[in-house]
C-alpha positions as CSV (number, residue, x, y, z in Angstrom):
1,M,79.6,81.1,64.2
2,D,78.9,80.5,68.0
3,R,79.4,83.4,70.4
4,Y,82.5,84.4,72.2
5,T,82.8,85.3,76.1
6,L,84.6,88.4,77.3
7,Y,85.4,89.2,80.6
8,G,86.4,92.5,80.6
9,R,85.8,96.1,83.4
10,K,85.4,99.7,82.5
11,D,88.3,101.9,81.4
12,T,90.5,98.7,80.9
13,G,92.3,97.2,78.2
14,S,88.6,95.5,77.4
15,M,87.8,98.4,75.6
16,A,90.1,97.8,72.4
17,V,88.7,94.0,72.7
18,E,84.8,95.4,72.8
19,A,85.8,97.7,69.8
20,A,87.6,94.9,67.7
21,L,84.8,92.5,68.2
22,R,82.5,95.3,67.2
23,E,84.5,95.9,64.1
24,A,84.8,92.1,62.9
25,G,80.8,91.9,63.6
26,A,81.3,89.0,66.0
27,D,78.7,87.7,68.4
28,Y,79.8,87.8,72.1
29,D,78.5,88.1,75.2
30,L,80.3,90.4,78.0
31,I,80.6,89.2,81.5
32,E,81.9,92.5,83.6
33,V,84.3,91.5,86.4
34,T,84.2,93.7,89.6
35,D,86.5,91.4,91.8
36,S,89.4,90.1,90.0
37,A,90.1,87.6,93.2
38,D,86.9,85.7,92.8
39,P,87.7,82.5,92.8
40,A,85.5,82.0,89.9
41,F,87.3,84.4,87.7
42,R,90.6,82.9,89.2
43,A,89.8,79.7,87.7
44,V,89.2,81.6,84.0
45,N,92.4,83.7,84.2
46,P,94.7,82.8,87.8
47,R,96.4,86.2,87.3
48,G,93.1,88.0,87.7
49,Q,93.2,90.5,84.7
50,V,91.4,91.5,82.1
51,P,90.5,91.2,79.1
52,V,89.8,87.5,79.0
53,L,88.0,86.3,75.8
54,V,86.6,82.8,75.6
55,H,87.0,81.2,72.2
56,P,83.4,79.2,71.0
57,D,85.4,76.0,71.6
58,G,86.3,77.2,75.0
59,T,89.7,78.1,74.4
60,V,90.4,80.7,76.8
61,I,92.6,83.6,75.5
62,T,94.6,86.3,77.6
63,E,97.0,89.5,77.0
64,S,95.3,92.4,75.0
65,T,97.3,92.2,71.7
66,A,97.0,88.0,71.4
67,I,93.4,88.6,71.7
68,L,92.7,91.6,69.2
69,T,94.9,89.5,66.6
70,H,93.0,86.4,66.9
71,V,89.7,88.3,66.1
72,A,91.4,90.1,63.1
73,D,92.4,86.7,61.9
74,N,89.3,84.8,62.4
75,F,87.3,87.7,60.4
76,P,89.2,88.3,57.7
77,A,86.0,90.2,55.8
78,A,86.8,93.1,58.5
79,H,90.1,93.9,56.9
80,L,91.6,94.5,60.2
81,I,94.9,93.4,59.7
82,P,97.3,93.0,57.1
83,T,97.8,89.2,55.4
84,P,100.1,87.0,57.7
85,G,103.5,86.4,56.4
86,S,103.3,89.9,54.2
87,S,105.9,92.6,54.9
88,A,102.9,94.7,56.3
89,R,102.0,92.4,58.5
90,A,105.3,92.5,60.4
91,F,105.6,96.0,60.0
92,H,102.1,96.0,62.1
93,D,102.8,93.3,64.6
94,R,106.2,95.1,65.5
95,W,104.6,98.5,66.5
96,L,101.3,96.3,68.2
97,A,104.1,94.4,70.0
98,F,105.8,97.8,71.0
99,F,103.3,99.6,72.3
100,Q,102.1,96.6,74.6
101,V,105.5,95.8,76.0
102,N,106.5,99.4,76.3
103,V,103.5,102.0,76.7
104,Y,100.9,99.5,78.0
105,E,103.4,98.5,80.6
106,G,104.4,101.9,81.1
107,F,101.1,103.2,82.3
108,L,100.7,100.4,84.6
109,R,103.9,101.7,86.2
110,E,102.4,105.2,86.3
111,S,98.9,104.2,87.7
112,Y,100.3,101.9,90.2
113,P,103.9,102.6,91.1
114,D,103.5,101.3,94.4
115,R,103.7,97.7,92.8
116,Y,106.8,98.1,91.4
117,I,108.7,99.4,94.6
118,A,109.6,98.0,97.8
119,D,109.7,101.4,99.3
120,P,106.3,103.2,98.9
121,A,108.3,106.5,99.6
122,H,109.7,106.2,96.4
123,A,106.5,105.7,94.6
124,A,106.3,109.3,93.2
125,E,109.6,109.2,91.5
126,V,108.5,105.4,89.9
127,R,105.4,107.6,88.5
128,A,107.4,110.6,87.2
129,A,110.0,108.1,85.3
130,A,106.9,106.1,83.8
131,E,105.2,109.1,82.8
132,S,108.5,110.5,80.9
133,Y,109.1,107.0,79.6
134,V,105.5,106.5,77.9
135,G,106.0,110.2,76.5
136,Q,109.4,109.1,74.7
137,H,107.7,106.0,73.2
138,F,104.7,108.2,71.9
139,E,107.1,110.2,70.3
140,I,109.1,107.7,68.9
141,F,106.1,106.2,66.8
142,E,105.3,110.1,66.0
143,N,108.0,110.2,63.5
144,V,106.7,106.7,62.3
145,L,103.4,107.9,61.4
146,T,103.1,110.2,58.0
147,D,101.2,112.3,56.2
148,D,99.2,109.6,53.9
149,G,97.3,108.9,57.7
150,P,95.7,109.2,59.6
151,Y,96.4,105.6,60.7
152,L,99.8,103.8,60.5
153,L,99.2,101.8,57.3
154,G,97.5,105.1,55.6
155,Q,94.1,105.2,55.4
156,R,93.6,101.5,56.1
157,F,92.4,101.3,60.0
158,Q,94.2,98.3,61.4
159,I,94.2,96.5,65.2
160,V,97.4,98.6,66.0
161,D,95.6,101.7,65.0
162,L,93.0,100.5,67.4
163,Y,95.3,99.4,70.5
164,V,96.8,102.9,69.9
165,W,93.2,104.2,70.0
166,L,92.9,102.8,73.7
167,L,96.1,104.2,74.8
168,V,95.6,107.7,74.0
169,W,92.3,107.6,76.4
170,W,94.8,107.4,79.1
171,M,97.5,109.6,77.9
172,D,97.3,114.1,78.4
173,R,96.3,114.8,74.8
174,D,97.2,118.6,75.7
175,W,100.5,116.8,75.3
176,L,100.0,114.8,72.5
177,A,99.0,118.1,70.7
178,R,102.2,120.0,71.4
179,H,104.3,117.2,71.0
180,C,102.7,113.9,68.9
181,P,100.1,115.7,66.7
182,R,99.8,112.8,64.2
183,V,99.3,110.5,67.0
184,L,96.5,112.7,68.3
185,R,95.3,112.9,64.6
186,L,95.0,109.2,64.5
187,W,93.0,108.7,68.0
188,Q,90.8,111.7,66.5
189,A,89.9,109.5,63.4
190,A,89.4,106.7,65.4
191,N,86.7,108.0,67.6
192,T,84.5,108.4,64.3
193,R,84.3,105.2,63.9
194,P,81.0,103.5,64.9
195,A,82.3,100.8,66.7
196,E,85.0,102.8,68.9
197,A,82.6,105.6,69.6
198,E,79.9,103.2,70.9
199,V,82.6,101.3,73.0
200,A,84.0,104.5,74.5
201,A,80.5,105.9,74.9
202,A,79.4,102.7,77.1
203,H,82.6,103.2,79.3
204,G,81.9,107.0,80.1
205,R,84.6,108.2,77.7
206,I,84.1,111.6,76.0
207,A,86.4,112.7,73.1
């Protein structure tokens, strides 16, 4: 198979895509995006956001979970996602969407509150509300995980677990230890996998 091209940046959602590509054994070239306003990059993704994965045939794929799902489906031998149409796949995709729509977006509000409010004087309130919102959603997921884990589907490491691995890097892990120990166990287990450990190191992250 020909090579993919991944546009990414340090400590962003592209971490998860890099790990997925390594888990799948896919060939890819990484282009570091240092200026999201660069016209050349805007021509690839008008929103100026990373990650962006360019398929070998030239198709541009944006949005982290869409990219991750594509990689998993295109490399079935890696067993990164349940079979399409199965109940396990529906369960998996539910939680993948849950984290993208709620937690990832919540982290954006927490990190960049000024983008979500007209009056900068209230940015601290936006940040505090977002932090609480993110925590509530991790607690919901905590109650779904079981002792059969460490992963959502027991011992099977899947794309949803990889996405949670990414998000936990941005979370207060002392808080997780107190409130969401199963989520923390998932993250710790994912960190022992070579692909995730290598990507974390490349992004300057140390567990």
